[in-house]
CHARMM-style PDB file with segment names, atoms N, HN, CA, C and O in Angstrom:
ATOM      1  N   MET     1     -46.601   3.368-117.110  1.00  0.00      PROA
ATOM      2  CA  MET     1     -46.859   2.557-118.260  1.00  0.00      PROA
ATOM      3  C   MET     1     -45.664   2.683-119.192  1.00  0.00      PROA
ATOM      4  O   MET     1     -45.213   3.786-119.502  1.00  0.00      PROA
ATOM      5  N   LEU     2     -45.165   1.548-119.628  1.00  0.00      PROA
ATOM      6  HN  LEU     2     -45.531   0.652-119.376  1.00  0.00      PROA
ATOM      7  CA  LEU     2     -44.055   1.542-120.567  1.00  0.00      PROA
ATOM      8  C   LEU     2     -44.594   1.467-121.979  1.00  0.00      PROA
ATOM      9  O   LEU     2     -45.581   0.785-122.256  1.00  0.00      PROA
ATOM     10  N   ARG     3     -43.929   2.176-122.857  1.00  0.00      PROA
ATOM     11  HN  ARG     3     -43.128   2.730-122.632  1.00  0.00      PROA
ATOM     12  CA  ARG     3     -44.345   2.188-124.251  1.00  0.00      PROA
ATOM     13  C   ARG     3     -43.114   1.929-125.111  1.00  0.00      PROA
ATOM     14  O   ARG     3     -42.110   2.630-124.986  1.00  0.00      PROA
ATOM     15  N   ALA     4     -43.184   0.941-125.972  1.00  0.00      PROA
ATOM     16  HN  ALA     4     -44.000   0.371-126.074  1.00  0.00      PROA
ATOM     17  CA  ALA     4     -42.065   0.631-126.855  1.00  0.00      PROA
ATOM     18  C   ALA     4     -42.000   1.654-127.977  1.00  0.00      PROA
ATOM     19  O   ALA     4     -43.011   1.978-128.600  1.00  0.00      PROA
ATOM     20  N   GLN     5     -40.808   2.154-128.225  1.00  0.00      PROA
ATOM     21  HN  GLN     5     -39.986   1.891-127.720  1.00  0.00      PROA
ATOM     22  CA  GLN     5     -40.597   3.105-129.314  1.00  0.00      PROA
ATOM     23  C   GLN     5     -39.413   2.606-130.133  1.00  0.00      PROA
ATOM     24  O   GLN     5     -38.263   2.678-129.698  1.00  0.00      PROA
ATOM     25  N   SER     6     -39.711   2.107-131.305  1.00  0.00      PROA
ATOM     26  HN  SER     6     -40.644   2.049-131.658  1.00  0.00      PROA
ATOM     27  CA  SER     6     -38.670   1.537-132.161  1.00  0.00      PROA
ATOM     28  C   SER     6     -37.959   2.625-132.948  1.00  0.00      PROA
ATOM     29  O   SER     6     -38.581   3.564-133.445  1.00  0.00      PROA
ATOM     30  N   VAL     7     -36.654   2.480-133.048  1.00  0.00      PROA
ATOM     31  HN  VAL     7     -36.149   1.717-132.644  1.00  0.00      PROA
ATOM     32  CA  VAL     7     -35.851   3.363-133.893  1.00  0.00      PROA
ATOM     33  C   VAL     7     -34.818   2.502-134.609  1.00  0.00      PROA
ATOM     34  O   VAL     7     -34.401   1.459-134.105  1.00  0.00      PROA
ATOM     35  N   ALA     8     -34.419   2.952-135.777  1.00  0.00      PROA
ATOM     36  HN  ALA     8     -34.758   3.799-136.185  1.00  0.00      PROA
ATOM     37  CA  ALA     8     -33.372   2.252-136.519  1.00  0.00      PROA
ATOM     38  C   ALA     8     -32.028   2.558-135.866  1.00  0.00      PROA
ATOM     39  O   ALA     8     -31.765   3.691-135.463  1.00  0.00      PROA
ATOM     40  N   VAL     9     -31.189   1.544-135.769  1.00  0.00      PROA
ATOM     41  HN  VAL     9     -31.403   0.623-136.096  1.00  0.00      PROA
ATOM     42  CA  VAL     9     -29.913   1.691-135.070  1.00  0.00      PROA
ATOM     43  C   VAL     9     -29.054   2.791-135.680  1.00  0.00      PROA
ATOM     44  O   VAL     9     -28.417   3.543-134.942  1.00  0.00      PROA
ATOM     45  N   GLY    10     -29.018   2.907-136.980  1.00  0.00      PROA
ATOM     46  HN  GLY    10     -29.535   2.297-137.580  1.00  0.00      PROA
ATOM     47  CA  GLY    10     -28.136   3.890-137.609  1.00  0.00      PROA
ATOM     48  C   GLY    10     -28.782   5.244-137.854  1.00  0.00      PROA
ATOM     49  O   GLY    10     -28.122   6.150-138.361  1.00  0.00      PROA
ATOM     50  N   ASP    11     -30.058   5.408-137.507  1.00  0.00      PROA
ATOM     51  HN  ASP    11     -30.594   4.672-137.094  1.00  0.00      PROA
ATOM     52  CA  ASP    11     -30.777   6.662-137.789  1.00  0.00      PROA
ATOM     53  C   ASP    11     -30.613   7.626-136.610  1.00  0.00      PROA
ATOM     54  O   ASP    11     -31.438   7.667-135.698  1.00  0.00      PROA
ATOM     55  N   VAL    12     -29.541   8.386-136.657  1.00  0.00      PROA
ATOM     56  HN  VAL    12     -28.871   8.352-137.398  1.00  0.00      PROA
ATOM     57  CA  VAL    12     -29.193   9.285-135.558  1.00  0.00      PROA
ATOM     58  C   VAL    12     -30.274  10.341-135.348  1.00  0.00      PROA
ATOM     59  O   VAL    12     -30.612  10.662-134.208  1.00  0.00      PROA
ATOM     60  N   ASP    13     -30.816  10.881-136.431  1.00  0.00      PROA
ATOM     61  HN  ASP    13     -30.542  10.620-137.357  1.00  0.00      PROA
ATOM     62  CA  ASP    13     -31.847  11.919-136.304  1.00  0.00      PROA
ATOM     63  C   ASP    13     -33.085  11.378-135.594  1.00  0.00      PROA
ATOM     64  O   ASP    13     -33.658  12.048-134.735  1.00  0.00      PROA
ATOM     65  N   ASP    14     -33.494  10.163-135.957  1.00  0.00      PROA
ATOM     66  HN  ASP    14     -33.028   9.619-136.654  1.00  0.00      PROA
ATOM     67  CA  ASP    14     -34.668   9.556-135.319  1.00  0.00      PROA
ATOM     68  C   ASP    14     -34.399   9.275-133.842  1.00  0.00      PROA
ATOM     69  O   ASP    14     -35.269   9.476-132.995  1.00  0.00      PROA
ATOM     70  N   ILE    15     -33.199   8.812-133.545  1.00  0.00      PROA
ATOM     71  HN  ILE    15     -32.493   8.649-134.234  1.00  0.00      PROA
ATOM     72  CA  ILE    15     -32.830   8.537-132.147  1.00  0.00      PROA
ATOM     73  C   ILE    15     -32.866   9.824-131.332  1.00  0.00      PROA
ATOM     74  O   ILE    15     -33.412   9.844-130.228  1.00  0.00      PROA
ATOM     75  N   LEU    16     -32.293  10.892-131.863  1.00  0.00      PROA
ATOM     76  HN  LEU    16     -31.850  10.875-132.760  1.00  0.00      PROA
ATOM     77  CA  LEU    16     -32.290  12.178-131.154  1.00  0.00      PROA
ATOM     78  C   LEU    16     -33.704  12.718-130.986  1.00  0.00      PROA
ATOM     79  O   LEU    16     -34.038  13.287-129.946  1.00  0.00      PROA
ATOM     80  N   HSD    17     -34.536  12.539-132.013  1.00  0.00      PROA
ATOM     81  HN  HSD    17     -34.265  12.077-132.858  1.00  0.00      PROA
ATOM     82  CA  HSD    17     -35.927  12.990-131.930  1.00  0.00      PROA
ATOM     83  C   HSD    17     -36.666  12.236-130.818  1.00  0.00      PROA
ATOM     84  O   HSD    17     -37.384  12.846-130.025  1.00  0.00      PROA
ATOM     85  N   GLN    18     -36.491  10.916-130.763  1.00  0.00      PROA
ATOM     86  HN  GLN    18     -35.908  10.421-131.408  1.00  0.00      PROA
ATOM     87  CA  GLN    18     -37.152  10.118-129.729  1.00  0.00      PROA
ATOM     88  C   GLN    18     -36.636  10.487-128.337  1.00  0.00      PROA
ATOM     89  O   GLN    18     -37.408  10.539-127.379  1.00  0.00      PROA
ATOM     90  N   LEU    19     -35.337  10.741-128.228  1.00  0.00      PROA
ATOM     91  HN  LEU    19     -34.710  10.698-129.005  1.00  0.00      PROA
ATOM     92  CA  LEU    19     -34.778  11.164-126.938  1.00  0.00      PROA
ATOM     93  C   LEU    19     -35.375  12.493-126.493  1.00  0.00      PROA
ATOM     94  O   LEU    19     -35.701  12.667-125.319  1.00  0.00      PROA
ATOM     95  N   ASP    20     -35.520  13.427-127.423  1.00  0.00      PROA
ATOM     96  HN  ASP    20     -35.256  13.286-128.376  1.00  0.00      PROA
ATOM     97  CA  ASP    20     -36.124  14.726-127.091  1.00  0.00      PROA
ATOM     98  C   ASP    20     -37.562  14.553-126.621  1.00  0.00      PROA
ATOM     99  O   ASP    20     -37.989  15.197-125.663  1.00  0.00      PROA
ATOM    100  N   LYS    21     -38.313  13.675-127.300  1.00  0.00      PROA
ATOM    101  HN  LYS    21     -37.966  13.151-128.078  1.00  0.00      PROA
ATOM    102  CA  LYS    21     -39.691  13.420-126.885  1.00  0.00      PROA
ATOM    103  C   LYS    21     -39.731  12.835-125.475  1.00  0.00      PROA
ATOM    104  O   LYS    21     -40.559  13.234-124.656  1.00  0.00      PROA
ATOM    105  N   GLN    22     -38.840  11.893-125.198  1.00  0.00      PROA
ATOM    106  HN  GLN    22     -38.168  11.569-125.863  1.00  0.00      PROA
ATOM    107  CA  GLN    22     -38.819  11.271-123.873  1.00  0.00      PROA
ATOM    108  C   GLN    22     -38.400  12.267-122.797  1.00  0.00      PROA
ATOM    109  O   GLN    22     -38.929  12.237-121.686  1.00  0.00      PROA
ATOM    110  N   LYS    23     -37.469  13.136-123.114  1.00  0.00      PROA
ATOM    111  HN  LYS    23     -37.039  13.160-124.017  1.00  0.00      PROA
ATOM    112  CA  LYS    23     -37.064  14.168-122.155  1.00  0.00      PROA
ATOM    113  C   LYS    23     -38.216  15.125-121.874  1.00  0.00      PROA
ATOM    114  O   LYS    23     -38.394  15.572-120.741  1.00  0.00      PROA
ATOM    115  N   GLY    24     -38.998  15.438-122.903  1.00  0.00      PROA
ATOM    116  HN  GLY    24     -38.853  15.075-123.823  1.00  0.00      PROA
ATOM    117  CA  GLY    24     -40.169  16.298-122.715  1.00  0.00      PROA
ATOM    118  C   GLY    24     -41.192  15.651-121.795  1.00  0.00      PROA
ATOM    119  O   GLY    24     -41.753  16.310-120.920  1.00  0.00      PROA
ATOM    120  N   VAL    25     -41.431  14.367-121.993  1.00  0.00      PROA
ATOM    121  HN  VAL    25     -40.974  13.832-122.704  1.00  0.00      PROA
ATOM    122  CA  VAL    25     -42.369  13.643-121.127  1.00  0.00      PROA
ATOM    123  C   VAL    25     -41.845  13.629-119.694  1.00  0.00      PROA
ATOM    124  O   VAL    25     -42.607  13.826-118.748  1.00  0.00      PROA
ATOM    125  N   LEU    26     -40.553  13.398-119.540  1.00  0.00      PROA
ATOM    126  HN  LEU    26     -39.934  13.238-120.309  1.00  0.00      PROA
ATOM    127  CA  LEU    26     -39.954  13.385-118.206  1.00  0.00      PROA
ATOM    128  C   LEU    26     -40.107  14.742-117.520  1.00  0.00      PROA
ATOM    129  O   LEU    26     -40.411  14.797-116.329  1.00  0.00      PROA
ATOM    130  N   ARG    27     -39.901  15.837-118.255  1.00  0.00      PROA
ATOM    131  HN  ARG    27     -39.654  15.792-119.223  1.00  0.00      PROA
ATOM    132  CA  ARG    27     -40.083  17.178-117.678  1.00  0.00      PROA
ATOM    133  C   ARG    27     -41.527  17.385-117.227  1.00  0.00      PROA
ATOM    134  O   ARG    27     -41.777  17.927-116.150  1.00  0.00      PROA
ATOM    135  N   GLU    28     -42.480  16.946-118.061  1.00  0.00      PROA
ATOM    136  HN  GLU    28     -42.277  16.506-118.936  1.00  0.00      PROA
ATOM    137  CA  GLU    28     -43.892  17.076-117.690  1.00  0.00      PROA
ATOM    138  C   GLU    28     -44.195  16.315-116.407  1.00  0.00      PROA
ATOM    139  O   GLU    28     -44.887  16.818-115.522  1.00  0.00      PROA
ATOM    140  N   LEU    29     -43.673  15.102-116.316  1.00  0.00      PROA
ATOM    141  HN  LEU    29     -43.111  14.692-117.035  1.00  0.00      PROA
ATOM    142  CA  LEU    29     -43.918  14.291-115.121  1.00  0.00      PROA
ATOM    143  C   LEU    29     -43.304  14.934-113.880  1.00  0.00      PROA
ATOM    144  O   LEU    29     -43.909  14.929-112.808  1.00  0.00      PROA
ATOM    145  N   GLU    30     -42.108  15.482-114.029  1.00  0.00      PROA
ATOM    146  HN  GLU    30     -41.616  15.486-114.900  1.00  0.00      PROA
ATOM    147  CA  GLU    30     -41.462  16.135-112.892  1.00  0.00      PROA
ATOM    148  C   GLU    30     -42.248  17.365-112.442  1.00  0.00      PROA
ATOM    149  O   GLU    30     -42.303  17.663-111.249  1.00  0.00      PROA
ATOM    150  N   GLN    31     -42.855  18.079-113.391  1.00  0.00      PROA
ATOM    151  HN  GLN    31     -42.810  17.837-114.360  1.00  0.00      PROA
ATOM    152  CA  GLN    31     -43.650  19.255-113.037  1.00  0.00      PROA
ATOM    153  C   GLN    31     -44.950  18.855-112.352  1.00  0.00      PROA
ATOM    154  O   GLN    31     -45.453  19.589-111.502  1.00  0.00      PROA
ATOM    155  N   LYS    32     -45.494  17.705-112.712  1.00  0.00      PROA
ATOM    156  HN  LYS    32     -45.085  17.109-113.403  1.00  0.00      PROA
ATOM    157  CA  LYS    32     -46.769  17.268-112.153  1.00  0.00      PROA
ATOM    158  C   LYS    32     -46.612  16.522-110.832  1.00  0.00      PROA
ATOM    159  O   LYS    32     -47.602  16.311-110.132  1.00  0.00      PROA
ATOM    160  N   LYS    33     -45.398  16.117-110.475  1.00  0.00      PROA
ATOM    161  HN  LYS    33     -44.594  16.288-111.044  1.00  0.00      PROA
ATOM    162  CA  LYS    33     -45.185  15.347-109.252  1.00  0.00      PROA
ATOM    163  C   LYS    33     -45.644  16.082-107.996  1.00  0.00      PROA
ATOM    164  O   LYS    33     -46.317  15.469-107.167  1.00  0.00      PROA
ATOM    165  N   PRO    34     -45.316  17.371-107.808  1.00  0.00      PROA
ATOM    166  CA  PRO    34     -45.807  18.058-106.603  1.00  0.00      PROA
ATOM    167  C   PRO    34     -47.337  18.070-106.523  1.00  0.00      PROA
ATOM    168  O   PRO    34     -47.910  17.933-105.443  1.00  0.00      PROA
ATOM    169  N   GLN    35     -47.983  18.234-107.667  1.00  0.00      PROA
ATOM    170  HN  GLN    35     -47.517  18.345-108.545  1.00  0.00      PROA
ATOM    171  CA  GLN    35     -49.439  18.229-107.699  1.00  0.00      PROA
ATOM    172  C   GLN    35     -49.972  16.847-107.301  1.00  0.00      PROA
ATOM    173  O   GLN    35     -50.944  16.749-106.552  1.00  0.00      PROA
ATOM    174  N   LEU    36     -49.342  15.796-107.796  1.00  0.00      PROA
ATOM    175  HN  LEU    36     -48.552  15.876-108.404  1.00  0.00      PROA
ATOM    176  CA  LEU    36     -49.746  14.441-107.439  1.00  0.00      PROA
ATOM    177  C   LEU    36     -49.528  14.191-105.950  1.00  0.00      PROA
ATOM    178  O   LEU    36     -50.381  13.599-105.287  1.00  0.00      PROA
ATOM    179  N   ASP    37     -48.396  14.638-105.425  1.00  0.00      PROA
ATOM    180  HN  ASP    37     -47.704  15.119-105.963  1.00  0.00      PROA
ATOM    181  CA  ASP    37     -48.126  14.471-103.996  1.00  0.00      PROA
ATOM    182  C   ASP    37     -49.185  15.169-103.151  1.00  0.00      PROA
ATOM    183  O   ASP    37     -49.629  14.633-102.136  1.00  0.00      PROA
ATOM    184  N   GLU    38     -49.588  16.363-103.572  1.00  0.00      PROA
ATOM    185  HN  GLU    38     -49.228  16.798-104.397  1.00  0.00      PROA
ATOM    186  CA  GLU    38     -50.622  17.099-102.839  1.00  0.00      PROA
ATOM    187  C   GLU    38     -51.954  16.354-102.882  1.00  0.00      PROA
ATOM    188  O   GLU    38     -52.659  16.279-101.875  1.00  0.00      PROA
ATOM    189  N   LEU    39     -52.297  15.806-104.043  1.00  0.00      PROA
ATOM    190  HN  LEU    39     -51.725  15.867-104.861  1.00  0.00      PROA
ATOM    191  CA  LEU    39     -53.541  15.039-104.162  1.00  0.00      PROA
ATOM    192  C   LEU    39     -53.514  13.794-103.281  1.00  0.00      PROA
ATOM    193  O   LEU    39     -54.511  13.458-102.642  1.00  0.00      PROA
ATOM    194  N   LEU    40     -52.379  13.115-103.250  1.00  0.00      PROA
ATOM    195  HN  LEU    40     -51.569  13.387-103.769  1.00  0.00      PROA
ATOM    196  CA  LEU    40     -52.259  11.928-102.402  1.00  0.00      PROA
ATOM    197  C   LEU    40     -52.385  12.296-100.927  1.00  0.00      PROA
ATOM    198  O   LEU    40     -53.038  11.589-100.159  1.00  0.00      PROA
ATOM    199  N   HSD    41     -51.762  13.400-100.537  1.00  0.00      PROA
ATOM    200  HN  HSD    41     -51.232  13.974-101.161  1.00  0.00      PROA
ATOM    201  CA  HSD    41     -51.847  13.853 -99.152  1.00  0.00      PROA
ATOM    202  C   HSD    41     -53.294  14.192 -98.787  1.00  0.00      PROA
ATOM    203  O   HSD    41     -53.770  13.837 -97.709  1.00  0.00      PROA
ATOM    204  N   THR    42     -53.985  14.879 -99.695  1.00  0.00      PROA
ATOM    205  HN  THR    42     -53.599  15.167-100.571  1.00  0.00      PROA
ATOM    206  CA  THR    42     -55.387  15.232 -99.463  1.00  0.00      PROA
ATOM    207  C   THR    42     -56.249  13.981 -99.356  1.00  0.00      PROA
ATOM    208  O   THR    42     -57.126  13.899 -98.496  1.00  0.00      PROA
ATOM    209  N   ALA    43     -56.001  13.009-100.226  1.00  0.00      PROA
ATOM    210  HN  ALA    43     -55.289  13.075-100.925  1.00  0.00      PROA
ATOM    211  CA  ALA    43     -56.769  11.762-100.192  1.00  0.00      PROA
ATOM    212  C   ALA    43     -56.550  11.025 -98.877  1.00  0.00      PROA
ATOM    213  O   ALA    43     -57.504  10.516 -98.289  1.00  0.00      PROA
ATOM    214  N   GLU    44     -55.312  10.961 -98.410  1.00  0.00      PROA
ATOM    215  HN  GLU    44     -54.537  11.375 -98.888  1.00  0.00      PROA
ATOM    216  CA  GLU    44     -55.027  10.303 -97.131  1.00  0.00      PROA
ATOM    217  C   GLU    44     -55.704  11.044 -95.983  1.00  0.00      PROA
ATOM    218  O   GLU    44     -56.221  10.424 -95.054  1.00  0.00      PROA
ATOM    219  N   SER    45     -55.699  12.361 -96.052  1.00  0.00      PROA
ATOM    220  HN  SER    45     -55.279  12.865 -96.807  1.00  0.00      PROA
ATOM    221  CA  SER    45     -56.342  13.162 -95.017  1.00  0.00      PROA
ATOM    222  C   SER    45     -57.842  12.902 -94.994  1.00  0.00      PROA
ATOM    223  O   SER    45     -58.432  12.732 -93.927  1.00  0.00      PROA
ATOM    224  N   LEU    46     -58.460  12.873 -96.176  1.00  0.00      PROA
ATOM    225  HN  LEU    46     -57.981  13.011 -97.043  1.00  0.00      PROA
ATOM    226  CA  LEU    46     -59.896  12.599 -96.253  1.00  0.00      PROA
ATOM    227  C   LEU    46     -60.210  11.187 -95.777  1.00  0.00      PROA
ATOM    228  O   LEU    46     -61.230  10.951 -95.129  1.00  0.00      PROA
ATOM    229  N   LYS    47     -59.338  10.268 -96.100  1.00  0.00      PROA
ATOM    230  HN  LYS    47     -58.510  10.459 -96.627  1.00  0.00      PROA
ATOM    231  CA  LYS    47     -59.521   8.883 -95.660  1.00  0.00      PROA
ATOM    232  C   LYS    47     -59.487   8.820 -94.135  1.00  0.00      PROA
ATOM    233  O   LYS    47     -60.299   8.126 -93.522  1.00  0.00      PROA
ATOM    234  N   GLY    48     -58.558   9.536 -93.528  1.00  0.00      PROA
ATOM    235  HN  GLY    48     -57.898  10.099 -94.026  1.00  0.00      PROA
ATOM    236  CA  GLY    48     -58.477   9.583 -92.072  1.00  0.00      PROA
ATOM    237  C   GLY    48     -59.701  10.237 -91.465  1.00  0.00      PROA
ATOM    238  O   GLY    48     -60.202   9.792 -90.433  1.00  0.00      PROA
ATOM    239  N   THR    49     -60.184  11.292 -92.104  1.00  0.00      PROA
ATOM    240  HN  THR    49     -59.776  11.653 -92.943  1.00  0.00      PROA
ATOM    241  CA  THR    49     -61.389  11.972 -91.623  1.00  0.00      PROA
ATOM    242  C   THR    49     -62.585  11.042 -91.694  1.00  0.00      PROA
ATOM    243  O   THR    49     -63.400  10.997 -90.773  1.00  0.00      PROA
ATOM    244  N   GLU    50     -62.688  10.300 -92.786  1.00  0.00      PROA
ATOM    245  HN  GLU    50     -62.025  10.337 -93.534  1.00  0.00      PROA
ATOM    246  CA  GLU    50     -63.804   9.359 -92.940  1.00  0.00      PROA
ATOM    247  C   GLU    50     -63.741   8.277 -91.866  1.00  0.00      PROA
ATOM    248  O   GLU    50     -64.767   7.906 -91.297  1.00  0.00      PROA
ATOM    249  N   ASN    51     -62.542   7.772 -91.588  1.00  0.00      PROA
ATOM    250  HN  ASN    51     -61.708   8.073 -92.051  1.00  0.00      PROA
ATOM    251  CA  ASN    51     -62.393   6.752 -90.550  1.00  0.00      PROA
ATOM    252  C   ASN    51     -62.794   7.298 -89.185  1.00  0.00      PROA
ATOM    253  O   ASN    51     -63.447   6.608 -88.402  1.00  0.00      PROA
ATOM    254  N   ARG    52     -62.400   8.548 -88.900  1.00  0.00      PROA
ATOM    255  HN  ARG    52     -61.870   9.109 -89.535  1.00  0.00      PROA
ATOM    256  CA  ARG    52     -62.768   9.147 -87.610  1.00  0.00      PROA
ATOM    257  C   ARG    52     -64.278   9.321 -87.518  1.00  0.00      PROA
ATOM    258  O   ARG    52     -64.871   9.094 -86.464  1.00  0.00      PROA
ATOM    259  N   GLN    53     -64.902   9.727 -88.629  1.00  0.00      PROA
ATOM    260  HN  GLN    53     -64.420   9.911 -89.486  1.00  0.00      PROA
ATOM    261  CA  GLN    53     -66.354   9.902 -88.621  1.00  0.00      PROA
ATOM    262  C   GLN    53     -67.056   8.567 -88.408  1.00  0.00      PROA
ATOM    263  O   GLN    53     -68.052   8.499 -87.688  1.00  0.00      PROA
ATOM    264  N   GLN    54     -66.546   7.507 -89.028  1.00  0.00      PROA
ATOM    265  HN  GLN    54     -65.737   7.562 -89.613  1.00  0.00      PROA
ATOM    266  CA  GLN    54     -67.148   6.193 -88.846  1.00  0.00      PROA
ATOM    267  C   GLN    54     -67.011   5.744 -87.394  1.00  0.00      PROA
ATOM    268  O   GLN    54     -67.957   5.218 -86.809  1.00  0.00      PROA
ATOM    269  N   LEU    55     -65.831   5.955 -86.818  1.00  0.00      PROA
ATOM    270  HN  LEU    55     -65.062   6.383 -87.294  1.00  0.00      PROA
ATOM    271  CA  LEU    55     -65.632   5.588 -85.418  1.00  0.00      PROA
ATOM    272  C   LEU    55     -66.538   6.408 -84.516  1.00  0.00      PROA
ATOM    273  O   LEU    55     -67.114   5.885 -83.561  1.00  0.00      PROA
ATOM    274  N   HSD    56     -66.664   7.700 -84.821  1.00  0.00      PROA
ATOM    275  HN  HSD    56     -66.197   8.124 -85.597  1.00  0.00      PROA
ATOM    276  CA  HSD    56     -67.523   8.573 -84.032  1.00  0.00      PROA
ATOM    277  C   HSD    56     -68.969   8.091 -84.122  1.00  0.00      PROA
ATOM    278  O   HSD    56     -69.683   8.072 -83.119  1.00  0.00      PROA
ATOM    279  N   GLY    57     -69.399   7.703 -85.323  1.00  0.00      PROA
ATOM    280  HN  GLY    57     -68.819   7.720 -86.137  1.00  0.00      PROA
ATOM    281  CA  GLY    57     -70.756   7.194 -85.512  1.00  0.00      PROA
ATOM    282  C   GLY    57     -70.982   5.914 -84.728  1.00  0.00      PROA
ATOM    283  O   GLY    57     -72.041   5.732 -84.128  1.00  0.00      PROA
ATOM    284  N   LYS    58     -69.989   5.019 -84.728  1.00  0.00      PROA
ATOM    285  HN  LYS    58     -69.128   5.167 -85.215  1.00  0.00      PROA
ATOM    286  CA  LYS    58     -70.105   3.772 -83.964  1.00  0.00      PROA
ATOM    287  C   LYS    58     -70.153   4.074 -82.472  1.00  0.00      PROA
ATOM    288  O   LYS    58     -70.885   3.427 -81.724  1.00  0.00      PROA
ATOM    289  N   GLY    59     -69.368   5.062 -82.042  1.00  0.00      PROA
ATOM    290  HN  GLY    59     -68.773   5.587 -82.649  1.00  0.00      PROA
ATOM    291  CA  GLY    59     -69.380   5.449 -80.632  1.00  0.00      PROA
ATOM    292  C   GLY    59     -70.730   5.998 -80.228  1.00  0.00      PROA
ATOM    293  O   GLY    59     -71.229   5.694 -79.144  1.00  0.00      PROA
ATOM    294  N   ASN    60     -71.325   6.807 -81.093  1.00  0.00      PROA
ATOM    295  HN  ASN    60     -70.919   7.054 -81.973  1.00  0.00      PROA
ATOM    296  CA  ASN    60     -72.655   7.357 -80.802  1.00  0.00      PROA
ATOM    297  C   ASN    60     -73.692   6.252 -80.706  1.00  0.00      PROA
ATOM    298  O   ASN    60     -74.557   6.288 -79.831  1.00  0.00      PROA
ATOM    299  N   LYS    61     -73.615   5.268 -81.600  1.00  0.00      PROA
ATOM    300  HN  LYS    61     -72.912   5.239 -82.311  1.00  0.00      PROA
ATOM    301  CA  LYS    61     -74.563   4.153 -81.557  1.00  0.00      PROA
ATOM    302  C   LYS    61     -74.411   3.390 -80.240  1.00  0.00      PROA
ATOM    303  O   LYS    61     -75.402   2.991 -79.628  1.00  0.00      PROA
ATOM    304  N   PHE    62     -73.171   3.193 -79.811  1.00  0.00      PROA
ATOM    305  HN  PHE    62     -72.366   3.517 -80.307  1.00  0.00      PROA
ATOM    306  CA  PHE    62     -72.921   2.480 -78.564  1.00  0.00      PROA
ATOM    307  C   PHE    62     -73.490   3.261 -77.382  1.00  0.00      PROA
ATOM    308  O   PHE    62     -74.143   2.693 -76.507  1.00  0.00      PROA
ATOM    309  N   VAL    63     -73.234   4.567 -77.365  1.00  0.00      PROA
ATOM    310  HN  VAL    63     -72.703   5.029 -78.075  1.00  0.00      PROA
ATOM    311  CA  VAL    63     -73.742   5.404 -76.272  1.00  0.00      PROA
ATOM    312  C   VAL    63     -75.265   5.385 -76.264  1.00  0.00      PROA
ATOM    313  O   VAL    63     -75.878   5.267 -75.203  1.00  0.00      PROA
ATOM    314  N   ASN    64     -75.874   5.499 -77.431  1.00  0.00      PROA
ATOM    315  HN  ASN    64     -75.376   5.594 -78.293  1.00  0.00      PROA
ATOM    316  CA  ASN    64     -77.335   5.460 -77.507  1.00  0.00      PROA
ATOM    317  C   ASN    64     -77.883   4.133 -77.004  1.00  0.00      PROA
ATOM    318  O   ASN    64     -78.881   4.105 -76.283  1.00  0.00      PROA
ATOM    319  N   SER    65     -77.239   3.036 -77.377  1.00  0.00      PROA
ATOM    320  HN  SER    65     -76.428   3.059 -77.962  1.00  0.00      PROA
ATOM    321  CA  SER    65     -77.722   1.735 -76.910  1.00  0.00      PROA
ATOM    322  C   SER    65     -77.545   1.604 -75.399  1.00  0.00      PROA
ATOM    323  O   SER    65     -78.375   0.988 -74.731  1.00  0.00      PROA
ATOM    324  N   MET    66     -76.475   2.176 -74.859  1.00  0.00      PROA
ATOM    325  HN  MET    66     -75.801   2.676 -75.402  1.00  0.00      PROA
ATOM    326  CA  MET    66     -76.264   2.136 -73.409  1.00  0.00      PROA
ATOM    327  C   MET    66     -77.327   2.979 -72.702  1.00  0.00      PROA
ATOM    328  O   MET    66     -77.843   2.581 -71.658  1.00  0.00      PROA
ATOM    329  N   GLU    67     -77.656   4.148 -73.272  1.00  0.00      PROA
ATOM    330  HN  GLU    67     -77.237   4.472 -74.120  1.00  0.00      PROA
ATOM    331  CA  GLU    67     -78.680   5.003 -72.671  1.00  0.00      PROA
ATOM    332  C   GLU    67     -80.028   4.294 -72.669  1.00  0.00      PROA
ATOM    333  O   GLU    67     -80.764   4.347 -71.684  1.00  0.00      PROA
ATOM    334  N   ILE    68     -80.347   3.632 -73.774  1.00  0.00      PROA
ATOM    335  HN  ILE    68     -79.750   3.589 -74.574  1.00  0.00      PROA
ATOM    336  CA  ILE    68     -81.613   2.894 -73.848  1.00  0.00      PROA
ATOM    337  C   ILE    68     -81.614   1.771 -72.821  1.00  0.00      PROA
ATOM    338  O   ILE    68     -82.633   1.520 -72.178  1.00  0.00      PROA
ATOM    339  N   GLY    69     -80.484   1.097 -72.663  1.00  0.00      PROA
ATOM    340  HN  GLY    69     -79.656   1.301 -73.186  1.00  0.00      PROA
ATOM    341  CA  GLY    69     -80.378   0.023 -71.677  1.00  0.00      PROA
ATOM    342  C   GLY    69     -80.584   0.536 -70.262  1.00  0.00      PROA
ATOM    343  O   GLY    69     -81.253  -0.112 -69.458  1.00  0.00      PROA
ATOM    344  N   PHE    70     -80.014   1.697 -69.951  1.00  0.00      PROA
ATOM    345  HN  PHE    70     -79.471   2.224 -70.605  1.00  0.00      PROA
ATOM    346  CA  PHE    70     -80.181   2.260 -68.614  1.00  0.00      PROA
ATOM    347  C   PHE    70     -81.610   2.733 -68.384  1.00  0.00      PROA
ATOM    348  O   PHE    70     -82.121   2.650 -67.268  1.00  0.00      PROA
ATOM    349  N   GLU    71     -82.257   3.230 -69.437  1.00  0.00      PROA
ATOM    350  HN  GLU    71     -81.842   3.297 -70.344  1.00  0.00      PROA
ATOM    351  CA  GLU    71     -83.638   3.677 -69.291  1.00  0.00      PROA
ATOM    352  C   GLU    71     -84.559   2.498 -68.984  1.00  0.00      PROA
ATOM    353  O   GLU    71     -85.551   2.648 -68.271  1.00  0.00      PROA
ATOM    354  N   LEU    72     -84.229   1.337 -69.520  1.00  0.00      PROA
ATOM    355  HN  LEU    72     -83.423   1.215 -70.099  1.00  0.00      PROA
ATOM    356  CA  LEU    72     -85.058   0.152 -69.283  1.00  0.00      PROA
ATOM    357  C   LEU    72     -84.909  -0.353 -67.852  1.00  0.00      PROA
ATOM    358  O   LEU    72     -85.831  -0.973 -67.321  1.00  0.00      PROA
ATOM    359  N   VAL    73     -83.774  -0.099 -67.224  1.00  0.00      PROA
ATOM    360  HN  VAL    73     -83.025   0.405 -67.655  1.00  0.00      PROA
ATOM    361  CA  VAL    73     -83.525  -0.585 -65.861  1.00  0.00      PROA
ATOM    362  C   VAL    73     -84.199   0.275 -64.892  1.00  0.00      PROA
ATOM    363  OT1 VAL    73     -84.112   0.034 -63.688  1.00  0.00      PROA
TER     364      VAL     73
END
């Protein structure tokens, strides 16, 4: 998200203050990036697990329907 931060062109102190604030935010984001990467990796892993479980469930339904079909014959 971008946020506009206005400063007066000739106000050096205000410009330096805003730069320091932005550098602080950048440091925070850099520190949180590994944590975000880990969360994304975990989410992808869980998503894959869920897909495998759904496929496994569909496979079980198919096998059950085949067993019922063979029992009828």
